[in-house]
Kinemage of the C-alpha trace (Angstrom):
@kinemage 1
@onewidth
@group {chain A} dominant
@subgroup {mainchain}
@vectorlist {calphas} color= white
{ca met a 1} P 0.000 0.000 0.000
{ca thr a 2} L 1.321 3.417 -0.817
{ca ala a 3} L 2.000 6.076 1.786
{ca asp a 4} L -0.611 8.236 0.038
{ca his a 5} L -3.317 5.669 0.762
{ca ser a 6} L -2.194 5.298 4.354
{ca ser a 7} L -2.128 9.018 5.021
{ca ala a 8} L -5.474 9.397 3.251
{ca leu a 9} L -6.966 6.970 5.737
{ca cys a 10} L -5.260 8.505 8.773
{ca val a 11} L -6.319 12.077 8.149
{ca thr a 12} L -9.956 11.029 7.825
{ca cys a 13} L -9.960 9.096 11.092
{ca gly a 14} L -8.295 10.826 14.033
{ca leu a 15} L -9.115 8.160 16.625
{ca cys a 16} L -5.473 7.961 17.674
{ca cys a 17} L -5.464 11.744 18.227
{ca asp a 18} L -8.804 12.368 19.904
{ca gly a 19} L -8.126 10.570 23.189
{ca thr a 20} L -9.856 7.332 22.177
{ca phe a 21} L -6.652 5.259 22.193
{ca phe a 22} L -4.153 7.364 24.156
{ca ser a 23} L -4.198 9.914 26.978
{ca glu a 24} L -0.940 11.642 25.993
{ca val a 25} L 1.852 11.717 23.410
{ca arg a 26} L 5.497 11.880 24.428
{ca val a 27} L 7.812 14.169 22.479
{ca gly a 28} L 10.943 12.379 21.269
{ca glu a 29} L 14.511 13.615 21.000
{ca ala a 30} L 14.320 14.119 17.220
{ca asp a 31} L 10.835 15.641 17.134
{ca pro a 32} L 10.424 19.159 15.740
{ca val a 33} L 9.436 20.973 18.935
{ca glu a 34} L 8.823 24.470 17.543
{ca pro a 35} L 5.915 23.470 15.261
{ca leu a 36} L 4.328 21.688 18.220
{ca lys a 37} L 4.692 24.825 20.339
{ca ala a 38} L 3.330 26.986 17.508
{ca ala a 39} L 0.284 24.710 17.319
{ca gly a 40} L -0.245 25.179 21.063
{ca leu a 41} L 0.551 21.581 21.936
{ca leu a 42} L 3.578 22.322 24.102
{ca pro a 43} L 4.177 25.232 26.482
{ca ala a 44} L 7.285 27.412 26.300
{ca gly a 45} L 10.268 25.594 27.756
{ca ala a 46} L 8.891 22.162 26.928
{ca gly a 47} L 10.942 19.815 24.833
{ca pro a 48} L 11.968 16.224 24.279
{ca gly a 49} L 10.781 13.916 27.032
{ca asp a 50} L 7.731 16.074 27.727
{ca ser a 51} L 4.287 15.048 26.587
{ca phe a 52} L 1.076 16.709 25.540
{ca pro a 53} L -2.434 15.512 26.399
{ca gln a 54} L -4.976 13.941 24.128
{ca pro a 55} L -7.252 14.923 22.561
{ca cys a 56} L -4.598 16.649 20.527
{ca gly a 57} L -4.985 20.381 20.046
{ca ala a 58} L -3.795 20.028 16.439
{ca leu a 59} L -6.763 17.832 15.525
{ca his a 60} L -9.412 19.919 13.764
{ca gly a 61} L -12.346 18.375 11.961
{ca gly a 62} L -10.746 14.943 12.268
{ca cys a 63} L -7.630 16.192 10.477
{ca cys a 64} L -4.156 16.737 11.961
{ca gln a 65} L -2.916 20.270 11.403
{ca val a 66} L 0.736 19.286 12.020
{ca tyr a 67} L 0.667 15.974 10.118
{ca ala a 68} L 3.886 16.653 8.178
{ca glu a 69} L 5.728 17.523 11.412
{ca arg a 70} L 3.932 15.228 13.843
{ca pro a 71} L 5.955 13.576 16.625
{ca ala a 72} L 7.713 10.253 16.052
{ca ala a 73} L 5.241 8.522 18.383
{ca cys a 74} L 2.418 9.614 16.087
{ca arg a 75} L 4.341 8.549 12.980
{ca ala a 76} L 5.094 5.120 14.442
{ca phe a 77} L 1.552 4.275 15.518
{ca arg a 78} L -0.311 1.977 13.148
{ca cys a 79} L -3.797 0.859 14.081
{ca leu a 80} L -5.017 -2.593 13.086
{ca thr a 81} L -7.009 -1.174 10.178
{ca leu a 82} L -3.917 0.551 8.819
{ca trp a 83} L -1.876 -2.638 9.236
{ca arg a 84} L -4.509 -4.551 7.298
{ca leu a 85} L -4.593 -1.898 4.574
{ca asp a 86} L -0.810 -1.814 4.244
{ca ser a 87} L -0.592 -5.605 4.087
{ca gly a 88} L -3.184 -5.765 1.306
{ca glu a 89} L -5.632 -7.713 3.458
{ca ile a 90} L -8.213 -4.982 2.863
{ca asp a 91} L -8.483 -2.214 0.295
{ca leu a 92} L -8.840 1.518 0.942
{ca ala a 93} L -12.633 1.414 0.506
{ca lys a 94} L -12.975 -1.296 3.178
{ca ala a 95} L -10.577 0.570 5.479
{ca arg a 96} L -12.654 3.728 5.102
{ca asp a 97} L -15.809 1.740 5.884
{ca ile a 98} L -14.202 0.480 9.101
{ca val a 99} L -13.195 4.013 10.088
{ca thr a 100} L -16.692 5.320 9.324
{ca gln a 101} L -18.245 2.611 11.493
{ca ala a 102} L -15.803 3.257 14.343
{ca leu a 103} L -16.463 6.989 14.259
{ca ala a 104} L -20.223 6.387 14.262
{ca leu a 105} L -19.917 4.130 17.310
{ca gln a 106} L -17.840 6.723 19.107
{ca arg a 107} L -20.542 9.387 18.926
């Protein structure tokens, strides 16, 4: 599966960013801290080793506003639906159906 398909699925979901799966995200040593501060996720003086709470303040309308510069922890996370999509077990349409159903159940 291409990265474009994976990111297309991720930015329509947001369950890993809205507090459903995690209560906080830790900032890693190599993470770009300034964009996170500019987005209001980290206070002044914060840096690697600190964390920010979920739901993420950069999540707007189910879409990450710092996706290109998101922390390594966010980049590394792969939900089961994304794993299945990437492995070819399901196609993008089925993955989107799963996300739609999960979001409907959440409300």
